[in-house]
Each structure stands twice: as C-alpha cells, then as structure tokens.
C-alpha positions in Angstrom: -55.6 -60.1 -71.5 -55.4 -62.0 -68.2 -52.4 -62.1 -65.9 -51.7 -65.5 -67.0 -51.0 -64.4 -70.9 -49.2 -61.4 -69.4 -46.5 -63.6 -67.5 -46.3 -65.8 -71.0 -45.9 -62.5 -73.0 -43.1 -61.7 -70.6 -41.7 -65.0 -70.8 -41.7 -65.0 -74.5 -40.0 -61.8 -74.2 -37.2 -63.0 -72.0 -36.7 -66.0 -74.8 -36.3 -63.6 -77.5 -33.7 -61.8 -75.3 -31.6 -65.0 -74.9 -32.1 -65.6 -78.5 -31.0 -62.5 -79.4 -27.8 -62.9 -77.3 -26.8 -66.0 -79.2 -27.6 -64.9 -82.1 -25.1 -61.8 -81.7 -22.4 -64.5 -80.1 -23.1 -66.4 -83.7 -22.7 -63.2 -85.7 -19.5 -62.4 -83.9 -18.0 -65.7 -83.6 -19.2 -67.1 -86.8 -20.4 -64.6 -89.8 -18.8 -61.6 -89.5 -15.4 -63.2 -89.5 -16.1 -64.8 -93.1 -18.2 -62.0 -94.7 -17.4 -58.7 -92.7 -18.6 -56.5 -90.3 -21.6 -54.8 -92.1 -22.6 -58.1 -93.9 -22.5 -59.8 -90.8 -24.7 -57.1 -89.4 -27.7 -57.5 -92.1 -27.3 -61.4 -92.1 -27.8 -61.5 -88.1 -30.9 -58.9 -88.4 -32.4 -61.3 -91.2 -31.8 -64.0 -88.9 -33.3 -62.5 -85.7 -36.4 -61.4 -87.6 -37.1 -64.9 -88.5 -36.8 -65.7 -85.3 -39.1 -63.4 -83.7 -41.5 -64.1 -86.6 -41.4 -68.1 -86.2 -41.5 -67.9 -82.1 -44.3 -65.3 -82.4 -46.2 -68.1 -84.6 -45.1 -71.0 -82.1 -46.1 -68.7 -79.0 -49.5 -67.3 -80.2 -50.2 -71.0 -81.4 -49.1 -72.5 -77.8 -50.9 -69.2 -76.0 -54.6 -69.9 -77.6 -56.1 -67.0 -76.5 -58.7 -64.9 -77.7 -56.6 -62.0 -78.5 -58.3 -59.2 -80.0 -56.2 -56.8 -82.8 -55.7 -54.5 -79.6 -54.1 -57.0 -77.7 -52.0 -58.2 -80.1 -50.8 -54.3 -80.8 -50.6 -54.2 -76.9 -48.2 -57.2 -76.9 -45.7 -55.7 -79.5 -45.5 -52.7 -77.8 -44.9 -54.1 -74.9 -42.0 -56.2 -76.6 -40.9 -53.0 -78.3 -40.2 -51.0 -75.1 -38.7 -53.9 -73.1 -36.2 -54.4 -75.9 -35.4 -50.7 -76.5 -34.9 -50.3 -72.4 -33.1 -53.7 -72.2 -30.7 -52.8 -74.9 -29.8 -49.4 -73.8 -29.5 -50.4 -70.2 -28.1 -53.7 -70.5 -25.5 -52.1 -73.4 -24.7 -49.1 -71.3 -24.3 -50.1 -67.9 -23.1 -54.1 -68.4 -21.5 -54.2 -71.3 -19.8 -50.5 -71.1 -20.9 -49.3 -74.5 -21.2 -45.5 -74.7 -24.6 -44.2 -75.7 -23.5 -42.9 -79.1 -22.5 -46.3 -80.0 -25.6 -47.6 -78.9 -27.7 -44.8 -80.8 -25.2 -45.6 -83.9 -27.0 -48.9 -84.7 -30.4 -46.7 -85.0 -28.9 -44.6 -88.0 -30.4 -46.4 -91.1 -28.8 -43.8 -93.4 -25.6 -45.2 -92.4 -26.9 -48.8 -93.4 -27.4 -50.2 -89.7 -30.9 -52.2 -90.0 -31.5 -52.6 -86.2 -34.5 -50.8 -86.7 -36.2 -53.5 -88.7 -35.6 -55.6 -85.8 -37.4 -53.4 -83.8 -40.3 -52.9 -86.3 -40.5 -56.9 -86.4 -40.9 -56.9 -82.6 -43.8 -54.6 -82.6 -45.7 -56.0 -86.1 -45.0 -59.5 -85.4 -47.8 -60.5 -82.8 -50.2 -58.5 -84.8 -49.1 -60.1 -88.2 -48.7 -63.7 -86.9 -52.2 -63.2 -84.8 -54.0 -62.1 -88.0 -52.3 -65.1 -90.0 -53.2 -67.6 -87.7 -56.9 -66.5 -87.4 -57.5 -66.8 -91.3 
C-alpha cells in the first residue's frame, strides 16, 4: 500500500470517529429516551455497524487501488487499533470516564455488544474488498 492510500485509510478512520460521535449523540438524544439504555445501546450498535460497512464500501470503491487480502486485513487491523486507542484515551482523558466504565463496554456477558463494532471495524475492509472483487 502506498503512502497516498495510507493517508486515505487514516482519513477514512477519522470520518468513522466523527460518525461514531454523531451516532452516540443521536443515541443519547433520541433513541435511549424512547427505548431505554440497553435497547438504545443495541440499536446504536447496529446503526454504526451499518455505517462502517457502507462507509467501507464507498471508501474502497473510491480508493480504486489493487489491494491484496493482506492489505485489506492490515487496514482493518489499523482501524481496530486506532479505534480502541481512541476510545480509551479520549474516553478517559477527555470525557473523564473511569477505566472500569470503559472496560464495561467489552463485557458481552452483561449484554454489551460494542465488541461487534470492533469486529466489524477489523473485518469490514476484507469483507467488502472480497465482495467488490466478484
């Protein structure tokens, strides 16, 4: 992957960050008051998974680069690492959330489905890239 493509990959991740913040704002303002905290969490997660998949589809179509399977997995891994780092660093140091609260979103045994967003973030480039090659 060339440096131009890498910059575009980072730019797309930043767009996802903005989309995630907007999604969270929408959840708090409109979804959760109507359906409750847990259902709001699940609905918001599904919405953001769709945003990631659609955004990745548009991005890879725009990028129009001949990316290998490894390139696509590398993009997903980069997006995943950046997302987790951003979530913990921004969540703790800017939003003031405790580490325990941040870690609680990873507890699938308590119904937290955030891990599905991370899985989608990692796999979306490979899944969409494979689909676009057909």
